[in-house]
Backbone as a ProteinNet text record, in pm:
[ID]
protein_1_A
[PRIMARY]
MVSPTADRQLAKRWPWLVVDGVLGIIAGIIALAFPGATVVALAIVLGVVLLVQGIVEITAALRLGHGRPGRWWIGAFGVVMVLAGILVLAAPGAGVAVLVIGLLLWFVISGVNDLFVASVSRDHRGWNIAMGVLALLAAVFLLFSPGAAVYTIAFLAGLGFLLRGGAAIGLGLSLRRSIS
[TERTIARY]
84	0	88.2	47.3	124.1	74.5	168.4	131.7	68.2	-11.6	-72	33.3	148.8	256.3	308.2	325.6	372.1	267.9	138.5	31.7	38.4	60.3	67.4	189.3	301.6	422.4	399	332.3	300.3	204.8	105	6.3	70	177.3	245.5	313.6	329.6	392.8	290.3	169	62.6	99.5	178.8	208.6	280.9	361.9	433.2	335.7	230	127.7	55.9	28.7	-38.2	54	181.5	277.8	285	292.4	294	168.8	55.1	-70	-72.4	-24.9	-20.7	72.7	187.9	279.8	214	138.2	66.8	-34.8	-106.4	-205.6	-136.1	-24.4	51.6	98.9	150.6	195.1	77.8	-38.8	-157.2	-198.2	-195.3	-231.1	-131.1	-2.2	100.2	80.2	51.2	30.3	-87.8	-193	-310.2	-286.5	-207.2	-181.7	-82.3	10.4	115.2	119.9	19.4	12.3	130.8	180.6	293.9	417.8	449.1	565.2	546.1	422.7	393.4	425.5	380.9	402.6	550.5	622.3	766.9	835.8	794.5	853.1	823.6	701.1	668.1	751.6	776.6	860.2	1002.5	1054.1	1189.3	1194.8	1091.9	1085.1	1081.9	1004.9	1000.8	1140.5	1214.3	1350.5	1441.3	1433.2	1517	1479.1	1349	1302.4	1351.4	1339.2	1386.7	1537.1	1611.9	1757.3	1794.6	1735.4	1765.8	1721.3	1600.2	1551.3	1639.4	1684.5	1773.8	1904.5	1959.5	2084.2	2061.9	1947.4	1915	1905.1	1838.7	1824.6	1961.4	2044.8	2178.7	2259.1	2252.6	2323.7	2273.3	2142.1	2085.2	2134.2	2139.4	2185.8	2331.6	2412.7	2555	2577.8	2489.5	2504.4	2456.1	2372	2328.2	2446.7	2452.5	2561.7	2553.2	2668.4	2672.2	2582.3	2512.1	2425.6	2289.2	2260.1	2128.6	2024.3	1909.2	1805	1757.2	1742	1690.1	1792.5	1916	2019.3	2035.7	2045.1	2068.2	1946.4	1826.8	1706.5	1699	1732	1729.5	1830.4	1949.3	2052.8	2012.6	1957.1	1914.2	1801.5	1708	1598.9	1654	1753.2	1816.1	1883.4	1953.1	2019.3	1915.1	1806.3	1699.8	1642	1621.9	1567.5	1663.5	1792.8	1891.9	1890.9	1889.4	1886.4	1759.3	1645.7	1519.3	1525.8	1582.2	1596	1683.7	1794.8	1883.8	1811.6	1738	1662.5	1560.8	1486.9	1385.1	1449.6	1562.2	1628.6	1691	1742.4	1803.3	1696	1581	1471.8	1341.3	1312.2	1191.1	1063	1064.6	947.4	915.9	1020.5	999	928.5	963.7	897	752.3	725.6	587.1	508.5	570.4	503.2	474	568.5	547.4	430.9	424.7	314.8	180.4	178.2	54.2	11.5	106.9	76.4	29.9	95.3	54.1	-88.1	-124.1	-260.2	-359.7	-326.8	-414.3	-434.2	-324.2	-334.3	-415.4	-399.5	-476.4	-625.3	-666.8	-808.2	-855.6	-774	-813	-827.9	-727.3	-729.4	-844.7	-865	-974.1	-1109.5	-1123	-1248.6	-1279.9	-1179.4	-1198.2	-1229.8	-1160.4	-1185.7	-1329.7	-1374.9	-1511.4	-1613.7	-1592.3	-1685.1	-1680.2	-1561.4	-1549.3	-1625.9	-1607.1	-1678.3	-1828.8	-1874.1	-2017.2	-2066.7	-1979.6	-2022.5	-2030.7	-1957	-1955.5	-2032	-2073.4	-2141.8	-2264.9	-2372	-2495.4	-2489.2	-2405.1	-2395.6	-2345.1	-2420.8	-2381.7	-2346.7	-2411.6	-2381.7	-2392.8	-2497.2	-2516.9	-2403.4	-2363.4	-2253.2	-2123.4	-2097.1	-1974.3	-1971.8	-2085.6	-2091.3	-2067.4	-2133.4	-2116.5	-1971	-1909.1	-1769.3	-1675.7	-1702	-1618.6	-1628.2	-1750.2	-1769.7	-1706.5	-1725.6	-1665	-1512.3	-1454.4	-1308.3	-1258.4	-1327.1	-1285.5	-1304.9	-1411.9	-1430.3	-1319.6	-1281.1	-1170.7	-1042.2	-1018.3	-898	-898.3	-1010.6	-1020.4	-997.6	-1059.2	-1041.4	-894.2	-826.7	-686	-597.5	-635.7	-559	-555.8	-668.7	-676.5	-648.4	-628.2	-597.8	-493.4	-367.3	-263.4	-243.7	-271.2	-260.2	-354.8	-472.9	-568.6	-513.5	-438.7	-379.4	-279	-200.5	-103.8	-177.7	-285.5	-362	-430.8	-472.5	-535.5	-435.7	-313.5	-209.6	-182.2	-168.3	-143.1	-261.2	-382.9	-502.5	-506.1	-478	-479.3	-371.3	-252.5	-145.2	-185.7	-238.9	-281.4	-391.3	-489.7	-598.7	-545.8	-452.4	-392.6	-321.8	-245.2	-177.1	-278.5	-383.3	-483.3	-554.9	-595.6	-666	-576.6	-452.6	-360.2	-326.7	-308.3	-280	-394.3	-517	-633.6	-646.8	-619.9	-627.1	-521	-400	-293	-327.5	-383	-424.6	-533.7	-632.2	-739.6	-686.4	-595.2	-536.5	-457.2	-377.6	-299.5	-386.6	-494.1	-584.6	-658.7	-690.7	-754.8	-660.9	-534	-435.2	-418.8	-423.3	-410.5	-524.5	-646	-760.5	-747.5	-682.5	-672.1	-578.2	-487.1	-395.5	-439.1	-545.1	-593.3	-665.3
-118	0	124	223.9	347.1	445.5	512.7	608.1	732.5	805.9	929.8	1030.7	1032.2	1122.7	1085.7	955.5	910.3	940.7	924	957.1	1105	1187.6	1333.1	1367.2	1301.9	1325.8	1285.5	1172.8	1126	1222.3	1268.9	1360.6	1491.6	1534	1658.3	1648.9	1529.2	1509.3	1503.1	1550.4	1545.1	1610.7	1720.5	1781.4	1685.5	1595.1	1500.5	1405.8	1366.9	1282.7	1357.8	1484.5	1564.2	1578.6	1606	1615.9	1482.6	1372.1	1239.5	1219.4	1260.4	1247	1331	1454.2	1541.7	1481.3	1431	1366.1	1243.3	1168.5	1053.3	1094.4	1201.7	1250.4	1299.2	1369.3	1413.7	1293	1191	1069.2	1003	1001.7	943.3	1018.2	1149.6	1231.2	1207.3	1201.3	1175	1036.6	938.2	801.3	795.9	869.5	870.1	951.2	1057.4	1142.7	1080.3	1000.1	940.9	789.7	717.5	573.3	494	530.6	457.7	468.9	591.9	614.5	546.9	546.6	482.8	334.5	268.5	124.1	92.7	175.4	153.2	173	275.8	298.1	179.8	126.7	9	-111.6	-124	-234.4	-220.4	-98.7	-76.6	-109.9	-69.4	-104.9	-257.3	-324.5	-470.5	-527.9	-473	-520.6	-504.2	-389.5	-365.2	-461.7	-481.3	-573.1	-715.4	-759.4	-893.2	-906.2	-805.2	-807.9	-815.1	-728.6	-726.5	-857.6	-902.7	-1027.3	-1144.9	-1146.8	-1253.7	-1254.3	-1136.4	-1126.3	-1175.5	-1138.8	-1185.3	-1338.4	-1396.8	-1543.3	-1611.2	-1558.9	-1617.1	-1607.4	-1492.3	-1473.8	-1572.4	-1590.5	-1685.3	-1826.2	-1863	-1997.4	-2017.3	-1914.1	-1924.9	-1932.8	-1871.6	-1873.7	-2003	-2076.6	-2205.7	-2302.2	-2387	-2483.8	-2584.9	-2642.7	-2746.4	-2862.5	-2915.5	-3030.1	-2995.5	-2865.6	-2825.8	-2843.3	-2900.5	-2920.9	-2788.1	-2787	-2670.4	-2565.1	-2583.6	-2481.8	-2453.4	-2557.4	-2538.5	-2479.7	-2516.7	-2459.8	-2310.1	-2270.9	-2128.3	-2052.5	-2107.7	-2043.9	-2034.8	-2143.1	-2144.3	-2043.3	-2037.8	-1942	-1799.8	-1775.1	-1643.6	-1605.9	-1701.3	-1674.6	-1641.3	-1717.6	-1690.8	-1550.8	-1514.2	-1381.6	-1270.8	-1290	-1190	-1175.4	-1288.2	-1282.6	-1214.4	-1243.9	-1180	-1029.8	-991.5	-849.6	-777	-839.7	-779.6	-766.9	-871.2	-868	-753.9	-740.6	-636.1	-497.8	-481.5	-350.9	-318.2	-420.5	-399	-372.3	-434.1	-418.5	-400	-276.8	-255.2	-303.5	-315.4	-369.6	-510.4	-587	-721.7	-713.4	-613.5	-593.2	-554.4	-471.8	-434.5	-559.4	-645.5	-770.1	-856.6	-863.1	-941.3	-882.5	-750.3	-687.3	-716	-710	-738.4	-883.5	-975.5	-1117.2	-1137.9	-1069.7	-1080.2	-1031.5	-919	-867.7	-965.4	-1019	-1115.7	-1239.4	-1291.1	-1407.8	-1376.4	-1256	-1217.2	-1223.9	-1170.3	-1175.9	-1320.6	-1404.5	-1544.9	-1614.7	-1600	-1668.7	-1617.6	-1485.8	-1434.6	-1475.2	-1479.8	-1523.5	-1668.8	-1754.5	-1896.8	-1914.1	-1840.5	-1849	-1807.8	-1697	-1652	-1756.1	-1815.6	-1918.3	-2043.1	-2077.9	-2192.3	-2165.6	-2046.4	-2010.8	-2018.2	-1969.4	-1974.9	-2119	-2209.8	-2348.8	-2424.9	-2380.1	-2453.8	-2383.7	-2259.2	-2185.3	-2115.6	-2121.2	-2052.8	-1903.2	-1866	-1725.8	-1640.6	-1542.4	-1446.2	-1512.9	-1623.7	-1699.9	-1612.2	-1534.5	-1449.6	-1350.3	-1287.1	-1191.4	-1260.2	-1375.6	-1448	-1490.5	-1535.3	-1572.8	-1449.1	-1338.8	-1215.6	-1169.3	-1168.8	-1124.6	-1218.4	-1348	-1444.6	-1428.5	-1414.3	-1396.5	-1265.7	-1156.9	-1029.1	-1037.3	-1102.6	-1116.2	-1196.4	-1304	-1384.7	-1307.9	-1230.1	-1145.8	-1040.7	-983.9	-887.2	-954.7	-1077.5	-1150.7	-1173.4	-1213.1	-1236.4	-1105.2	-997.6	-866.7	-826.9	-842.8	-804.8	-894.7	-1020.1	-1113.1	-1065.2	-1015.6	-972.2	-823.3	-752.7	-610.3	-575.3	-616.3	-591.5	-443.4	-356.5	-212.8	-169.3	-228.6	-196.5	-239.6	-349.2	-396.2	-294.4	-234.7	-132.8	-16.1	29.1	140.1	99	-26.1	-74.3	-73.1	-117.6	-117.2	25.3	117.7	257.4	315.2	281.2	330.3	279.4	149.2	92.6	155.5	178.2	243.6	385.5	459.6	596.4	602.6	514.7	509.1	474.9	380.7	344.7	462.4	536.6	655	759.3	781.8	881.3	842.8	717.3	672.6	678.5	630.6	633.9	777.3	862.3	1003.3	1070.3	1044.9	1101.4	1051.9	923.6	866.7	927.7	947.9	1007.7	1151.2	1225.5	1363	1361.1	1273.6	1263.7	1228.9	1133.6	1095.3	1210.9	1278.8	1392	1501.9	1535	1639.3	1594.5	1467.4	1413.9	1424	1390.3	1402.7	1548.6	1638.6	1781.7	1825	1780.3	1816.4	1756.4	1639.2	1573.1	1645.3	1726.9	1798.8	1941.9	1984.6	2124	2140.1
0	0	0	-76.6	-88.2	16.9	79.3	184	121.2	201.4	150	104.4	170.9	130.9	-7.5	-31.5	-162.6	-269.5	-236.1	-330.6	-367.6	-268.5	-291.9	-377.1	-350.4	-430.9	-576	-595.4	-730.1	-798.8	-726.3	-783.4	-826.3	-758.4	-794.8	-931.1	-980.5	-1111.1	-1224.5	-1198.7	-1298.2	-1430.1	-1430.3	-1561.3	-1657.3	-1603.7	-1689.8	-1759.4	-1689.5	-1751.6	-1863.6	-1840.5	-1943.7	-2065.6	-2041.8	-2152.8	-2227.6	-2154	-2215.8	-2300.6	-2249.8	-2323.5	-2449.9	-2440.1	-2557.7	-2663.2	-2620.8	-2715.9	-2779.6	-2701.3	-2755.4	-2860.2	-2833.2	-2930.2	-3056.9	-3042.5	-3160.2	-3240.8	-3171.6	-3241	-3312.1	-3249.7	-3312.9	-3437.6	-3431.7	-3548.8	-3661.9	-3627.3	-3729.1	-3789.3	-3705.3	-3755	-3850.1	-3820.7	-3907.5	-4035.1	-4025	-4140.8	-4239	-4186.9	-4270.9	-4250.7	-4299.3	-4272.1	-4328.4	-4445	-4502.2	-4414.8	-4374	-4287.5	-4152	-4102.6	-3973.7	-3978.5	-4084.5	-4094.3	-4113.6	-4189.2	-4204.3	-4069.2	-3993.8	-3860.7	-3768.7	-3774.2	-3693.3	-3735.5	-3865.2	-3913.9	-3861.9	-3859.1	-3806.8	-3658.2	-3583.7	-3441	-3426.7	-3512	-3510.8	-3533.4	-3629.3	-3655.9	-3535.5	-3470	-3351.4	-3239.4	-3218.5	-3113.2	-3141.4	-3265.9	-3301.8	-3277.5	-3316	-3297.6	-3149.9	-3069.5	-2925.8	-2860	-2890.8	-2831.5	-2872.2	-2997.5	-3042.4	-2964.9	-2942.6	-2866	-2722.8	-2664.4	-2528.7	-2525.2	-2625.8	-2631.2	-2645.7	-2733.4	-2753	-2623.6	-2557.6	-2430.8	-2326.5	-2320	-2224	-2253.4	-2380.7	-2417.8	-2379.7	-2399.8	-2366.3	-2215.4	-2138.5	-1992	-1929.3	-2001.1	-1948.8	-1951.3	-1853.9	-1847.8	-1961.2	-1995.2	-2099	-2058.7	-2157.9	-2132.7	-2077.8	-2056.3	-2004.8	-2115.1	-2081.4	-2182.4	-2242.5	-2370.9	-2439.8	-2475.2	-2431.5	-2454.5	-2603.1	-2684	-2827.3	-2896.1	-2848.9	-2907.7	-2880.8	-2760.4	-2724.1	-2809.9	-2822.8	-2904.8	-3051	-3105.2	-3245.5	-3267.3	-3173.6	-3182.6	-3181	-3096.1	-3089.5	-3219.9	-3281.5	-3409.8	-3516.6	-3520.7	-3618.7	-3595.4	-3469.7	-3439.6	-3481.4	-3456.7	-3498.2	-3650.1	-3721.1	-3867.1	-3917.6	-3855.5	-3893.9	-3866.9	-3753.4	-3721.2	-3821.5	-3859.8	-3960	-4094	-4131.9	-4257.4	-4257.4	-4148.6	-4141.3	-4142.4	-4073.5	-4072	-4207.6	-4276.7	-4408	-4514.5	-4499.1	-4595.6	-4519	-4474.7	-4395	-4462.6	-4593.5	-4662.9	-4615.9	-4583.5	-4529.6	-4395.2	-4316.4	-4187.8	-4205.9	-4307.4	-4336.7	-4375.2	-4456.4	-4496.3	-4374.6	-4281.5	-4159	-4078.7	-4068.4	-3995.7	-4062.9	-4195.8	-4269.4	-4247.2	-4256.1	-4233.2	-4089.3	-3995.4	-3854.7	-3833.4	-3896.4	-3883.4	-3945	-4060.4	-4127.1	-4039.5	-3983.4	-3895	-3770.1	-3718.1	-3599.4	-3629.4	-3745.5	-3782.2	-3798.7	-3862	-3881.1	-3746.1	-3660.2	-3530.4	-3444.1	-3440.5	-3358	-3415.4	-3547	-3608.1	-3577.8	-3593.1	-3562.7	-3414.6	-3329.5	-3185.3	-3152.5	-3210	-3182.8	-3228.5	-3344.5	-3393.8	-3305.8	-3256.8	-3166.1	-3036.8	-2980.7	-2857.6	-2881.2	-2997.1	-3028.9	-3038	-3082.2	-3098.4	-2966.3	-2864.6	-2737.9	-2625.7	-2649.4	-2542.7	-2598.5	-2521.7	-2562.7	-2531.5	-2434.1	-2394.2	-2510.2	-2546.6	-2649.5	-2782.7	-2812.5	-2934.5	-3059.3	-3068.6	-3186.1	-3205.6	-3095.7	-3104.1	-3143.1	-3083.9	-3117.2	-3263.6	-3313.8	-3456.4	-3543.2	-3509	-3587.7	-3585	-3468.3	-3456.7	-3532.9	-3523.2	-3594.2	-3744.6	-3794	-3938.4	-3985.1	-3908.7	-3945.8	-3947.9	-3849.3	-3845.7	-3965.4	-3999.5	-4115.2	-4245.9	-4256	-4374.9	-4385	-4271.3	-4271.4	-4317.3	-4273.2	-4314.9	-4465.6	-4520.9	-4665.8	-4740.9	-4691.7	-4754.9	-4755	-4640.7	-4630.7	-4715.4	-4729.1	-4811.6	-4956.3	-5004.8	-5143.8	-5161.5	-5051.6	-5057.4	-4951.7	-4974.4	-4873.4	-4842	-4939.7	-4912.8	-4802.8	-4800.1	-4694.1	-4559.1	-4558.5	-4432.7	-4379.9	-4468.1	-4426.6	-4360.6	-4424	-4367.1	-4237.1	-4227.9	-4105	-3990.3	-4016.2	-3912.3	-3866.7	-3962.2	-3927.1	-3849.2	-3890.8	-3821.6	-3677.5	-3659	-3523.7	-3436.8	-3495	-3418.8	-3382.3	-3479.1	-3451.8	-3347.1	-3360.4	-3263.7	-3124.1	-3117.9	-2988.5	-2923.8	-3003.1	-2949.4	-2902.7	-2981.8	-2944.1	-2814.1	-2802.8	-2682.1	-2559.1	-2574.9	-2462.2	-2423	-2522.6	-2494.7	-2421.3	-2467.3	-2399.9	-2257.4	-2236.7	-2101.8	-2011	-2062.8	-1981.4	-1944.1	-2038	-2006.9	-1899.9	-1916.2	-1816.5	-1678.7	-1671.8	-1543.1	-1483.9	-1566.3	-1517.7	-1460.4	-1532.3	-1483.7	-1358.3	-1349.7	-1230.1	-1110	-1130.4	-1022.3	-980.4	-1077.6	-1047.9	-954.3	-984.9	-900.8	-760.6	-751.8	-620.9	-525.2	-576.2	-486.5	-464.8	-532.9	-517.6	-386.9
[MASK]
++++++++++++++++++++++++++++++++++++++++++++++++++++++++++++++++++++++++++++++++++++++++++++++++++++++++++++++++++++++++++++++++++++++++++++++++++++++++++++++++++++++++++++++++++++

């Protein structure tokens, strides 16, 4: 449990939350205004994450003692991740393709899941069927229109930044009122 003094100290930092929120909203507007650049930037972030995660996996494998189960799998997985990260950073278009495929798979998996839930549960069956069918239709649409997938990724990123930014501003202003 946090003491009232610590709560008050945290509340005094409300302007930083508002600044964070404003930056989030600006990032959201930029993401929505420049969807192509947004998706390339996300692909570059994906490349960096893959590279760093691969290095972490390789390091973990090297630190495990000889003969430890899974050591070689961890190391091999790390090498594959490093190579994937280098590929994405060298050719961000490959990263964009990975993001598009990931979005398509997400729609397929969520659609199948919703239909499965509808088949085993009576609760909200109609909604689950509708959501499953819509997700599968979105997957088919994106499969035949990859450009739409790029814009969808940028839209989701922009929307996420806008929502998070708005929430941070709301929290900051709420904290400000709590210390007044």
